[in-house]
LODO-413485 format. One record per residue: x, y, z of N, C-alpha, C in turn. Coordinates in steps of 0.2 Angstrom, whole numbers, padded with zeros to 4 digits, always signed. Each point is the difference from the previous one (the first is absolute). Layout:
# residues N
XYZXYZXYZ...
This chain:
# residues 292
-0451+0387-0682-0004-0005-0004-0004+0003-0005+0002-0002-0006-0002+0002-0006-0008-0004-0002-0004+0005-0002-0007-0003-0002-0002+0000-0007-0002-0005-0003-0003-0002-0006-0005-0001-0001-0003-0002-0005-0008-0003-0001+0001-0007-0003-0005-0004+0001-0001-0007-0003-0004+0002-0006+0003-0002-0006-0004+0000-0006-0007-0004+0000-0006+0004-0001-0006-0003+0001-0002-0006-0005+0005-0005-0001-0001-0005-0005-0006-0002-0004-0005-0002+0006-0006-0004-0002-0006+0006-0001+0002+0006+0002-0005+0005-0002+0001+0006-0003+0005+0000-0003+0003+0005-0004-0002-0001-0008-0002-0005-0003-0001-0002-0006+0005+0001-0005-0001-0002-0006+0005+0000-0005+0002+0005-0004-0003+0007+0001+0002+0005-0004+0008+0003+0002+0004+0000-0005+0006+0002+0002+0001+0008+0002-0005+0004-0003+0000+0007+0003-0002+0001+0007-0004-0005+0002-0002+0000+0008+0005-0002+0004+0004-0005-0003+0007-0002+0004+0005+0005+0000+0000+0004-0006+0005+0006+0001-0002+0005+0005-0007+0002-0001-0002+0005+0005+0000-0002+0007-0001-0005+0001+0001-0003+0008+0007+0001+0002+0005-0003-0004+0007+0000+0001+0003+0007+0001-0002+0005-0005+0003+0006+0000-0003+0004+0006-0008-0001+0001-0002+0003+0006+0004-0002+0007+0001-0006+0001+0004-0002+0006+0007+0003+0000+0003+0001-0005+0007+0002+0000+0000+0008+0002-0005+0003-0004-0002+0007+0001-0002+0002+0007-0004-0004+0003-0001+0001+0008+0007+0000+0005+0004-0004-0002+0006-0002+0004+0001-0006+0002-0005-0005-0002+0002-0007+0002+0007-0003-0004+0003-0003+0003+0006-0002-0002+0001-0006-0004-0004-0005+0000+0000-0006-0004-0008-0002-0001+0001-0006-0004-0007-0003-0002+0002-0008+0000-0005-0003+0003+0001-0007+0001-0005-0004-0004+0001-0006-0003-0005-0003-0004+0000-0007+0002-0006-0003+0000-0001-0007+0002+0001-0004-0007+0001-0007+0000+0001-0005-0005-0004-0006+0001-0004+0000-0006-0004-0007+0000+0000+0000-0008+0002-0006-0003+0000-0001-0008-0007-0003-0003-0003-0005+0004-0006-0003-0002-0005+0000+0005-0006+0000-0001-0005+0000+0005-0004-0007+0000-0002-0002+0005-0004-0006-0001-0008+0001-0001-0003-0004-0005-0007+0000-0002-0003-0003+0007-0004+0003+0003-0003-0003+0006-0007-0004-0002-0002-0001-0006-0006-0003-0002+0000-0007+0004+0004-0003-0001+0001-0008+0002+0004+0000+0007+0001+0005+0003+0004+0000+0006-0004+0004+0006-0005-0003+0002-0005+0002+0006+0004+0001+0006+0005-0003+0002+0004+0001+0007+0005+0004-0002+0001+0004-0004+0006+0005-0002+0001+0006+0006+0005+0000+0003+0001+0004+0005+0006+0006-0001+0002-0001-0007+0005+0006-0002-0003+0007+0000+0005+0005+0001-0002+0006+0000-0002+0003-0007+0002-0004-0005+0000+0003-0007-0004-0006-0004-0001+0002-0006-0004-0005-0005+0002+0002-0007-0004-0003-0005+0001+0002-0006-0003+0007-0002-0005+0002+0004-0003+0007+0000+0005+0005+0003+0005-0001+0003+0005+0004+0003+0006+0003-0006-0001+0006-0001+0005+0002-0006+0007+0002+0003+0005-0002-0003+0006+0002+0002+0005+0002-0006+0003+0005+0001+0005+0003-0004+0006-0004+0001+0004-0002-0005+0006-0004+0001+0006+0005+0003+0002-0001+0005+0005+0006+0003+0006+0002-0004+0003-0005-0003+0007+0002-0004-0002+0004-0005-0006-0002-0004-0002+0004-0006-0002+0007+0003-0004-0001+0004-0003+0008+0004+0006+0003+0002+0005-0002+0002+0006+0004+0002+0003+0003-0005+0001-0004-0005+0003+0002-0007-0004+0007-0002-0006+0000+0000-0004+0005-0002+0001+0007+0005+0000-0003+0006+0000+0006+0007+0007+0003-0002+0005-0004+0000+0006+0004+0000+0001+0005-0005-0004+0001-0005+0001+0004-0006-0004+0006+0002-0005+0000+0005-0004+0005+0002+0000+0003+0007+0003-0003+0003+0001+0002+0007+0008+0000+0003+0000+0002+0006+0008-0001+0003-0002-0004+0007-0005-0003+0001-0002-0003+0006+0005-0006+0000+0002-0002+0006+0003-0007+0002-0006-0005-0002+0002-0006-0003-0005-0005-0002+0002-0006+0004-0005-0002+0002+0001-0006+0005-0006-0006-0001+0003-0006-0001-0005-0006+0000-0001-0002+0007-0007-0001+0001-0001-0002+0007-0007-0006+0000+0002-0005-0002+0006-0004-0001-0001-0003-0007+0007-0001-0004+0000-0005-0005+0000-0006+0003-0004-0005-0003-0001-0006+0002+0005-0006-0002+0007+0001+0003+0006-0002-0003+0000-0007-0003-0002-0005+0005+0001-0007-0002-0005-0003-0007-0004+0004-0002-0005-0002-0005+0003+0003-0007+0006+0004+0001+0003+0003-0006+0007-0002-0001+0003+0001-0006+0006-0003-0002+0006+0005+0004+0004-0002+0004+0005+0004+0003+0004+0004-0004+0003-0002-0005+0004+0004-0004-0004+0005-0004-0006-0001-0002-0003+0005-0004-0003+0005+0005-0002-0001+0006-0001+0005+0005+0006+0004+0001+0005-0003+0001+0007+0005+0000+0001+0004-0005-0002-0003-0006+0001+0005-0005-0005+0006-0001-0007-0002+0002-0005+0005+0000+0002+0005+0005+0002-0002+0006+0001+0005+0005+0006+0005-0001+0005-0004-0003+0006+0004-0003-0003+0006-0004-0004-0001-0005-0002+0004-0005-0005+0006+0003-0004-0002+0005-0003+0005+0004+0005+0005+0004+0005-0004+0003+0004+0004+0004+0004+0006-0004+0002-0004-0007+0003+0006-0004-0005+0006-0002-0006-0002-0002-0004+0005-0002-0003+0005+0006+0001-0003+0005-0001+0005+0005+0006+0004+0003+0006-0001-0002+0006+0002+0002+0001-0002+0008-0002-0006+0000+0002-0003+0007-0005+0000+0006-0006+0002-0002-0005+0002+0005-0005-0006-0001+0001-0006+0002-0003-0006-0001+0001-0004+0007-0004-0004+0003+0000-0004+0005-0004-0006-0002+0003-0007+0000-0004-0005-0002-0003-0004+0006-0006+0001+0002-0003-0004+0004-0002-0007-0002+0001-0005+0004-0001-0007-0002-0004-0004+0005-0003-0005-0002-0005-0004+0004-0001-0007-0003-0002-0004+0004-0002-0007-0002-0007-0001-0003-0005+0005+0002-0006-0001-0002-0003-0006+0004-0008+0000-0003-0004-0005+0003-0005-0004-0005+0001+0003-0006-0005-0002-0005+0003-0006-0004-0002-0007+0002+0002-0006-0003-0002+0000-0008-0006+0003-0002-0002+0000-0006+0005+0004-0005+0003+0006+0003+0004+0003-0003+0007-0003-0002+0002-0004+0005+0006-0004-0001-0001-0005-0005-0006-0004-0001-0001-0005-0004+0000+0002-0007-0003+0007-0001+0000+0003-0007+0006+0001-0002+0005+0002+0004+0007+0002-0001+0005-0006-0001-0003-0005+0002+0005-0006+0000+0005+0000+0005-0002+0003+0006+0006+0000+0005-0003-0005+0006+0004-0002+0004-0003-0004+0006-0002+0005+0005-0006-0001+0004-0002+0004+0005+0003-0002+0007+0002-0006+0000+0002-0004+0006+0007+0001+0003+0005+0003-0004+0007+0001+0002+0002+0007-0001-0006+0005+0000+0001+0006-0003+0004+0004+0006+0000-0001+0006+0004+0003+0005+0008-0001-0001+0002-0007-0001+0006-0002+0000+0003+0004-0007-0004-0001-0005+0003+0002-0007+0001+0008+0001-0004+0004+0002+0001+0006+0002+0007+0003+0003+0002-0004+0004+0007+0001+0003+0005+0000-0005+0000-0005-0005+0004-0001-0004+0000+0005-0006-0006+0002-0002-0002+0005-0004+0003+0007+0001+0000+0001+0007+0003+0006+0003+0008+0001-0002+0003-0006+0001+0007-0001+0000+0001+0001-0008-0004-0003-0005+0002+0000-0006-0001+0007-0003-0005+0004+0002-0001+0006-0003+0005+0005+0002+0003+0000+0007+0005+0004+0001+0006-0001-0003+0002-0006-0002+0006-0002-0004-0001+0004-0008-0006-0001-0001-0001+0002-0007-0001+0008+0000-0001+0003+0005+0000+0007+0000+0007+0003+0001+0005-0004+0003+0006+0003+0002+0006-0003-0004+0000-0005-0004+0005-0003-0003-0002+0000-0008+0005+0002-0005-0001-0001-0007-0002-0007-0002+0004-0005+0003+0000-0007-0002-0001-0004+0006-0006-0004+0000-0001-0004+0006-0001-0007-0002+0004-0004+0005+0000-0007-0001-0003-0002+0008-0006-0004-0001-0004-0002+0006-0002-0007-0001+0000-0005+0004-0003-0005+0000-0003-0002+0007-0007+0000+0001-0003+0000+0005-0006-0006+0000-0004-0001+0005-0006-0005+0000-0004+0001-0006-0002+0007-0002-0005+0002-0004+0002+0004-0006+0007+0003+0000+0002+0003-0005+0007-0002-0003+0001+0001-0006+0007-0001-0003+0001+0005-0005+0005+0004+0001+0003+0005-0004+0006-0001-0003+0001-0001-0007+0007-0003-0002+0004+0007-0003+0003+0003+0005+0004+0006-0003-0004+0005-0005-0005+0003+0003-0004+0005-0002-0002+0005+0004-0003+0006-0003-0001+0005+0003-0006+0004-0003-0002+0006+0003-0004+0004-0003+0002+0007-0002-0001+0003-0005+0002+0007-0002-0005+0003-0003-0001+0006+0004+0004+0005+0003-0001-0003+0008+0005+0001+0004-0001-0001+0007-0004+0006+0003-0004-0001+0005-0003+0006+0004+0004+0005+0003-0003+0005+0001+0003+0007+0003+0003-0003+0007-0005-0002+0004+0001-0003+0007+0002-0008-0001+0006+0000+0004+0005-0008-0001+0000-0002+0007-0004-0003+0003-0007-0003-0002-0006+0004+0000-0005-0001-0003-0007+0004+0002-0002-0003+0007-0003+0005+0004-0002-0002+0006-0006-0005+0000+0001-0005+0003-0007-0005+0001-0002+0000+0006-0007+0001+0000-0004+0000+0006-0005-0006+0000+0000-0004+0005-0004-0005+0000-0007+0001+0004-0005-0003-0003-0007+0000+0004-0001-0007+0003-0005+0000+0004-0002-0006+0002-0002+0001+0008-0005-0004+0003-0002+0000+0007+0002-0005+0004+0003-0006-0003+0001-0006+0004+0007+0000+0003+0001-0004+0005+0007+0000+0003+0005-0002-0005-0001-0005-0005+0006-0002-0005+0001+0007-0003-0004+0004-0003+0001+0006-0003+0004+0006+0005-0002+0000+0005+0004+0004+0005+0007-0002+0000+0001-0007+0001+0007-0002+0000+0004+0002-0007-0004-0001-0005+0004+0002-0006+0001+0006+0000-0004+0004+0002+0001+0008-0001+0006+0001+0005+0000-0002+0006+0006+0001+0004+0007-0003-0002+0000-0005-0004+0006-0003-0002+0002+0003-0007-0004+0003-0005+0003+0002-0006-0003+0006-0003-0005+0003+0002-0004+0006-0003+0003+0006+0001+0000+0005-0005+0002+0006+0002-0006+0004+0003-0006-0002+0000-0006+0003+0003-0005-0005+0002-0006+0002+0002-0006-0004+0000-0006+0004-0001-0005-0003+0000-0007+0003-0002-0005-0003+0005-0001+0003+0006-0006-0003+0005-0006+0002-0003-0005-0003+0001-0007+0001-0003-0005-0001+0006+0002+0003+0005-0005+0000+0006+0000+0007+0004-0004+0002+0004+0000+0006+0004+0005+0001+0006+0003+0005+0001+0005+0000+0005-0002+0000+0007-0005-0005+0002-0003+0000+0006+0005-0004+0004-0002-0004+0006+0004-0004+0004+0003-0006-0003-0005-0003-0004+0002-0006-0004+0005+0001-0005-0001+0006-0004+0004+0003-0005+0007+0001+0003+0000+0003+0006+0007+0002+0003+0004-0006+0002-0004-0006+0002+0004-0006+0001+0003-0003-0006-0004+0000-0005+0003-0002-0007+0006+0004-0002+0000+0007+0000+0005+0003-0001+0007-0002+0005-0002-0001+0007+0006-0002+0004+0003-0006-0002-0005-0005-0002+0003-0007-0003+0004+0000-0006-0002+0005-0005+0004+0000-0006+0007+0004+0002+0001+0004+0004+0005+0004+0002+0005-0005+0004-0003-0005+0004+0003-0005+0003+0004-0005-0004-0005-0003-0005+0003-0004-0006+0005+0003-0003+0001+0007-0001+0005+0003-0003+0005+0000+0004+0000+0001+0006+0006+0000+0005+0003-0007-0001-0004-0005+0000+0002-0008+0000+0003-0001-0006-0001+0004-0005+0004-0002-0007+0006+0004+0000+0002+0003+0006+0006+0004+0000+0000+0007-0004-0006+0003-0001-0001+0006-0003-0003+0005+0005+0001+0007-0002-0002+0005+0004-0008+0002-0002-0005+0000+0005-0007+0001-0003+0000+0007-0002+0004+0004+0002-0001+0008-0002+0002+0001-0007+0003-0005-0003+0001+0000-0007-0005-0003-0005-0005-0003+0003-0005-0004-0003-0007+0006-0002-0001+0001-0006-0005+0005-0002-0007-0003+0003-0006+0004-0001-0006-0003+0003-0006+0005-0004-0003-0004-0006-0005+0003-0002-0007-0001+0002-0002+0005+0005-0007-0002+0003-0006+0002-0004-0006-0001+0002-0006+0001-0004-0005+0004+0005-0004+0005-0003-0005+0002+0003-0006-0001-0004-0004-0006+0001-0006-0001-0004-0007+0003+0003-0001+0006-0004-0005+0004+0004-0006-0004+0001-0002-0004-0004-0006-0004+0001+0000-0004+0007+0006-0002+0002+0001-0004+0006+0001+0004+0007+0001+0006-0001+0001+0004+0005-0005+0006+0002-0002+0001+0006-0005+0004+0002+0003+0007-0002-0004+0004-0003+0003+0006-0002+0003+0005+0005-0002+0000+0005+0004+0004+0006+0006-0004+0002+0002-0005-0002+0006-0003+0002+0005-0001-0006-0001+0004-0006+0005+0000-0006+0006+0003+0002+0000+0006+0003+0006+0003+0002+0004-0003+0006-0005-0003+0004+0004-0004+0005+0004-0006-0002-0003-0003-0005+0002-0006-0003+0008+0002-0004+0000+0006-0003+0005+0003-0003+0006+0001+0005-0002+0004+0005+0005+0001+0006+0003-0005+0003-0004-0007+0001+0002-0006+0002+0005-0004-0003-0002+0000-0007+0005-0003-0004+0006+0004+0000+0000+0006+0000+0006+0004+0000+0005-0002+0006-0004-0001+0006+0003-0001+0006+0004-0008-0001-0004-0005-0003+0002-0006+0000+0006+0000-0005+0001+0005-0003+0006-0001-0005-0001-0001-0008-0007+0001-0001-0001+0000-0007+0004+0005-0004+0003-0002-0006+0005+0006-0004-0005+0001-0005-0006-0002-0003-0005+0001-0005-0007-0002+0002-0005+0003-0002-0006-0001+0001-0004+0001-0006-0005-0004-0002-0005+0001-0006-0007+0000+0002-0004+0005-0003-0007+0002+0002-0004-0004-0006-0004-0005+0003-0004-0004-0004-0007+0002+0000-0003+0002-0005-0007+0003-0001-0005-0005-0002+0002-0007-0002-0004-0005-0003-0005-0002+0006-0005-0003-0003-0006-0003+0005-0003+0006+0005+0000+0006-0003-0002+0006+0005-0007+0001-0003-0003-0003-0005-0007+0002-0002+0001+0005-0006+0005+0002-0003+0001+0005-0005-0003-0003-0007-0003+0006-0003-0004-0003-0006+0004+0001-0006+0004+0004-0001+0004+0002-0006+0008+0001+0002+0004+0000-0006+0007+0001+0002+0002+0007+0002-0005+0005-0002+0000+0006+0003+0000+0001+0006-0005-0004+0003+0000+0000+0008+0006-0002+0003+0004-0005-0003+0007-0002+0004+0005+0005-0001+0000+0004-0006+0003+0007+0000-0002+0004+0005-0006+0002+0001-0002+0004+0005+0002-0002+0007+0000-0006+0001+0001-0003+0006+0007+0001+0003+0004-0001-0005+0008+0000+0001+0001+0008+0002-0004+0005-0003+0001+0006+0001-0002+0002+0006-0005-0002+0002-0004+0002+0007+0005-0003+0005+0003-0006+0000+0003-0003+0005+0007+0003+0001+0003+0002-0006+0007+0003+0001-0002+0007+0004-0004+0004-0001-0001+0006+0004-0003-0001+0006-0005-0005+0001-0003+0000+0007+0005-0003+0005+0004-0004-0002+0005-0004+0004+0007+0003+0000+0000+0006-0004+0007+0003+0001+0005-0004-0002-0001-0004-0005+0006-0003-0002+0006+0002-0003+0000+0007-0001+0007+0003-0001+0003+0000+0006-0001-0001+0006+0003+0000+0006+0005-0006+0000-0003-0006-0003+0004-0006+0000+0005+0000-0006-0002+0002-0006+0004+0000-0005+0006+0005+0000-0001+0005+0004+0006+0005+0001+0004-0003+0003
C-alpha cells in the first residue's frame, strides 16, 4: 500500500513558495503521491441561511490541473485528483488537460473523478446537476477513446466527436480513472467501469461492508476485484490518534493499494504546521514500512 498526502487545499494559502515547500517536503520524506480536491466556484452564503455544503465562497481551492502543471516541474510525486467533478466540466477538455499532466509527470498521474454535490457550482458552469451520474459514464468512455486513439469518431447521448483527436496523447494509454462516491449507484459504476475507487470512510464494520459491496459489483460486471485499485484516506481530524496506525493496517488488509493522509480540519494555524504534521505522522506511524 503506497501512502501519500492530501494537499491541504483550503488551509495552505496562495503562496506558490509554500505550495512548493509542502510538496517537496512530502516527496523528501518518502510519501509517494499527492492528492488534490476540486471545486471551481464557491457559494456566497449571505442569502443562503440553510446551506449545508462543506465549502463556500470563503473556501480557497487551487485549480488541480494548473496546480499539477506547477508541481510536475518541481517534484517527482505521483499526482492524483481526488476528485475532479467531471460532469460539471467539458469532457474533451478534461481529457486534454489530463493528458498534459500525464506527459509532464512521465506517466505518474491518476484521474480521480466524481459527480459532486454542489448544485450552485453546476449552475455557474452551465451544466445539468440532475443527470450527472448518467453523463459521467459516457464521459469515461469518451476520455478513454481520446487517450488511446489518434482519431476518434463518437456519437453518444451527450457527446459528438467528428473524426478528431487530442495531440499529444498521454504516456499512459489510457490514464487510470478512479471513481469517488458513497452511494450505491456510485459503487455500481465503480464495479462496472473504474480502474480504481476512492472510499471516504473509516475501515470499520460499515466500511468493510461497503468494500465487500464494491468487490461484488465488480464480480457482477465480469471483472476481477483484485485488479481494482483502492485509494483510501486517513483523515486525522476524524480518527482518534491512538487508532491512526490501526486504520492504516486495516485498510491494507481490506486491499487498499494507496492511502492519503489528510491533515485539514485538524486545527492547524499555518501552512508550516501542515508541513510539520506530515513529517511527524510519517515518522510516528512508520509509513516507510508501507511504502517499501
